[in-house]
Backbone as CSV, one residue per row, in Angstrom:
resi,resn,N_x,N_y,N_z,CA_x,CA_y,CA_z,C_x,C_y,C_z
1,MET,43.331,-63.429,-23.611,43.392,-64.542,-22.687,44.637,-65.360,-23.016
2,LEU,45.456,-65.623,-22.027,46.629,-66.458,-22.204,46.217,-67.921,-22.181
3,LEU,46.809,-68.712,-23.038,46.489,-70.135,-23.114,47.680,-70.946,-22.639
4,LYS,47.436,-71.899,-21.775,48.494,-72.827,-21.377,48.597,-73.905,-22.440
5,ARG,49.717,-74.551,-22.522,49.923,-75.596,-23.517,50.148,-76.917,-22.809
6,LEU,49.492,-77.954,-23.320,49.631,-79.295,-22.765,50.316,-80.182,-23.786
7,PRO,51.271,-81.022,-23.366,51.863,-81.960,-24.322,50.886,-83.108,-24.579
8,ILE,50.642,-83.393,-25.818,49.776,-84.496,-26.230,50.658,-85.457,-27.025
9,PHE,50.586,-86.738,-26.681,51.396,-87.729,-27.361,50.536,-88.541,-28.313
10,ALA,50.977,-88.660,-29.539,50.273,-89.456,-30.535,51.063,-90.739,-30.774
11,ALA,50.399,-91.868,-30.629,51.047,-93.164,-30.854,50.841,-93.566,-32.308
12,LEU,51.901,-93.942,-32.950,51.835,-94.404,-34.329,52.158,-95.891,-34.322
13,ALA,51.197,-96.706,-34.728,51.381,-98.158,-34.666,51.192,-98.767,-36.050
14,ALA,51.892,-99.861,-36.289,51.762,-100.601,-37.543,51.025,-101.902,-37.268
15,TRP,50.302,-102.421,-38.251,49.559,-103.679,-38.136,50.495,-104.806,-38.452
16,PRO,50.513,-105.953,-37.860,49.643,-106.414,-36.784,50.104,-105.892,-35.422
17,LEU,49.259,-106.059,-34.421,49.538,-105.527,-33.096,50.524,-106.359,-32.293
18,ALA,50.730,-107.596,-32.653,51.642,-108.474,-31.896,53.088,-108.044,-32.126
19,ALA,53.848,-107.897,-31.036,55.287,-107.622,-31.053,55.655,-106.473,-31.983
20,GLN,54.983,-105.369,-31.845,55.279,-104.231,-32.704,56.090,-103.181,-31.967
21,THR,56.724,-102.320,-32.719,57.469,-101.204,-32.162,56.577,-99.970,-32.235
22,LEU,56.476,-99.277,-31.128,55.690,-98.044,-31.084,56.625,-96.851,-31.074
23,SER,56.210,-95.797,-31.753,56.957,-94.546,-31.666,55.983,-93.460,-31.232
24,PHE,56.484,-92.500,-30.471,55.652,-91.427,-29.950,56.218,-90.091,-30.386
25,THR,55.325,-89.226,-30.791,55.707,-87.888,-31.184,54.987,-86.909,-30.279
26,SER,55.710,-86.002,-29.681,55.120,-85.003,-28.796,54.469,-83.906,-29.632
27,LEU,53.287,-83.494,-29.215,52.560,-82.420,-29.881,52.061,-81.475,-28.802
28,THR,52.352,-80.198,-28.928,51.901,-79.215,-27.956,50.752,-78.423,-28.571
29,VAL,49.639,-78.359,-27.837,48.467,-77.645,-28.328,47.982,-76.662,-27.267
30,ALA,47.407,-75.534,-27.696,46.812,-74.574,-26.769,45.556,-75.202,-26.194
31,ALA,45.380,-75.102,-24.868,44.279,-75.830,-24.243,43.471,-75.029,-23.237
32,GLY,43.686,-73.753,-23.090,42.903,-72.963,-22.143,43.685,-72.622,-20.891
33,ASN,43.093,-71.797,-20.040,43.720,-71.373,-18.791,43.532,-72.413,-17.707
34,SER,44.544,-72.665,-16.931,44.499,-73.542,-15.763,43.814,-74.877,-16.027
35,PRO,44.290,-75.669,-16.998,43.664,-76.970,-17.261,43.769,-77.884,-16.043
36,ILE,42.632,-78.505,-15.667,42.631,-79.407,-14.513,42.290,-80.840,-14.901
37,SER,41.767,-81.046,-16.122,41.423,-82.396,-16.556,41.403,-82.441,-18.079
38,VAL,41.885,-83.561,-18.630,41.898,-83.762,-20.078,41.252,-85.100,-20.374
39,ARG,40.368,-85.156,-21.353,39.707,-86.397,-21.765,39.679,-86.458,-23.283
40,LEU,39.594,-87.683,-23.807,39.423,-87.913,-25.235,38.038,-88.481,-25.464
41,ALA,37.328,-87.951,-26.447,35.998,-88.441,-26.825,35.695,-87.921,-28.224
42,ASP,34.777,-88.582,-28.915,34.374,-88.160,-30.257,33.217,-87.178,-30.126
43,PHE,33.487,-85.891,-30.279,32.470,-84.851,-30.101,31.732,-84.490,-31.384
44,ASN,32.282,-84.831,-32.547,31.637,-84.430,-33.795,31.218,-85.609,-34.673
45,GLY,31.222,-86.820,-34.133,30.694,-87.981,-34.838,31.517,-88.499,-35.995
46,ASP,32.817,-88.178,-36.046,33.647,-88.652,-37.158,34.482,-89.882,-36.795
47,SER,34.230,-90.471,-35.628,34.931,-91.668,-35.125,36.393,-91.431,-34.792
48,ALA,36.815,-90.176,-34.688,38.185,-89.847,-34.295,38.142,-89.188,-32.918
49,PRO,39.070,-89.548,-32.021,39.045,-88.969,-30.678,39.439,-87.489,-30.676
50,ASP,38.555,-86.658,-30.154,38.811,-85.236,-29.973,39.287,-85.022,-28.536
51,ILE,39.849,-83.857,-28.252,40.361,-83.545,-26.920,39.420,-82.549,-26.251
52,VAL,39.051,-82.811,-24.991,38.308,-81.834,-24.193,39.123,-81.547,-22.942
53,VAL,39.216,-80.273,-22.599,39.977,-79.824,-21.432,39.041,-79.045,-20.523
54,ILE,38.984,-79.442,-19.256,38.220,-78.677,-18.265,39.189,-77.688,-17.640
55,ASN,38.827,-76.413,-17.696,39.688,-75.347,-17.211,39.224,-74.870,-15.840
56,GLY,40.126,-74.844,-14.882,39.819,-74.386,-13.530,40.301,-72.967,-13.339
57,GLY,40.716,-72.670,-12.135,41.279,-71.360,-11.846,40.297,-70.223,-11.987
58,GLY,39.003,-70.515,-11.818,37.991,-69.462,-11.911,37.540,-69.131,-13.315
59,SER,38.080,-69.823,-14.330,37.676,-69.502,-15.704,36.322,-70.105,-16.065
60,ASP,35.942,-71.213,-15.387,34.654,-71.867,-15.622,34.385,-72.101,-17.103
61,THR,35.353,-72.729,-17.783,35.212,-73.025,-19.203,35.664,-74.451,-19.505
62,VAL,35.243,-74.952,-20.656,35.788,-76.171,-21.233,36.297,-75.815,-22.622
63,THR,37.364,-76.494,-23.029,37.951,-76.256,-24.340,37.946,-77.569,-25.107
64,VAL,37.486,-77.541,-26.362,37.465,-78.715,-27.229,38.392,-78.458,-28.405
65,LEU,39.200,-79.472,-28.733,40.047,-79.434,-29.918,39.634,-80.614,-30.783
66,LEU,39.100,-80.339,-31.958,38.600,-81.391,-32.842,39.752,-82.048,-33.610
67,ASN,39.722,-83.377,-33.663,40.732,-84.155,-34.364,40.563,-83.949,-35.865
68,GLN,41.629,-83.505,-36.528,41.588,-83.285,-37.967,42.371,-84.354,-38.728
69,GLY,42.838,-85.378,-38.001,43.583,-86.455,-38.636,45.053,-86.126,-38.757
70,GLY,45.862,-87.154,-38.895,47.294,-86.971,-39.082,47.997,-86.333,-37.896
71,GLY,47.416,-86.437,-36.693,48.017,-85.829,-35.511,47.737,-84.352,-35.368
72,ASN,46.804,-83.829,-36.162,46.462,-82.407,-36.128,45.115,-82.191,-35.448
73,PHE,44.991,-81.070,-34.741,43.751,-80.704,-34.067,43.367,-79.285,-34.439
74,SER,42.064,-78.995,-34.351,41.559,-77.668,-34.677,42.047,-76.644,-33.662
75,ALA,41.812,-75.392,-33.974,42.035,-74.327,-32.996,41.115,-74.595,-31.808
76,PRO,41.487,-74.169,-30.615,40.659,-74.422,-29.437,39.299,-73.740,-29.534
77,ILE,38.263,-74.486,-29.157,36.900,-73.955,-29.077,36.564,-73.927,-27.590
78,THR,36.481,-72.735,-27.009,36.268,-72.595,-25.572,34.854,-72.114,-25.303
79,THR,34.191,-72.781,-24.342,32.808,-72.488,-23.995,32.685,-72.330,-22.484
80,ALA,31.900,-71.347,-22.058,31.643,-71.149,-20.632,30.757,-72.265,-20.103
81,THR,31.001,-72.670,-18.849,30.190,-73.718,-18.226,29.139,-73.154,-17.281
82,GLY,29.154,-71.857,-17.052,28.218,-71.274,-16.098,28.592,-71.585,-14.670
83,GLY,29.859,-71.909,-14.432,30.332,-72.205,-13.079,30.120,-73.643,-12.655
84,LEU,29.754,-74.523,-13.595,29.451,-75.902,-13.227,30.585,-76.867,-13.510
85,GLY,31.718,-76.411,-14.024,32.763,-77.361,-14.383,34.115,-77.084,-13.782
86,GLY,34.342,-75.935,-13.200,35.665,-75.607,-12.723,35.689,-75.533,-11.285
């Protein structure tokens, strides 16, 4: 299965939040075939935002990438939706 890649931007901020300079680093991650929607949510209860991608194009799957900290994410975990998500 070929995987498309989506650019994910990680914001690095310093405390305090008032009048700060932000820098962004581009990160490309494998996200599944024909991604049609991307959301951030904590899927494993570690208080870090994970990435979920809904894949269209007839694949009927969702892909989750777990946040491993430091701007790193796990290998894609792809699950069939039974035709209810694409």
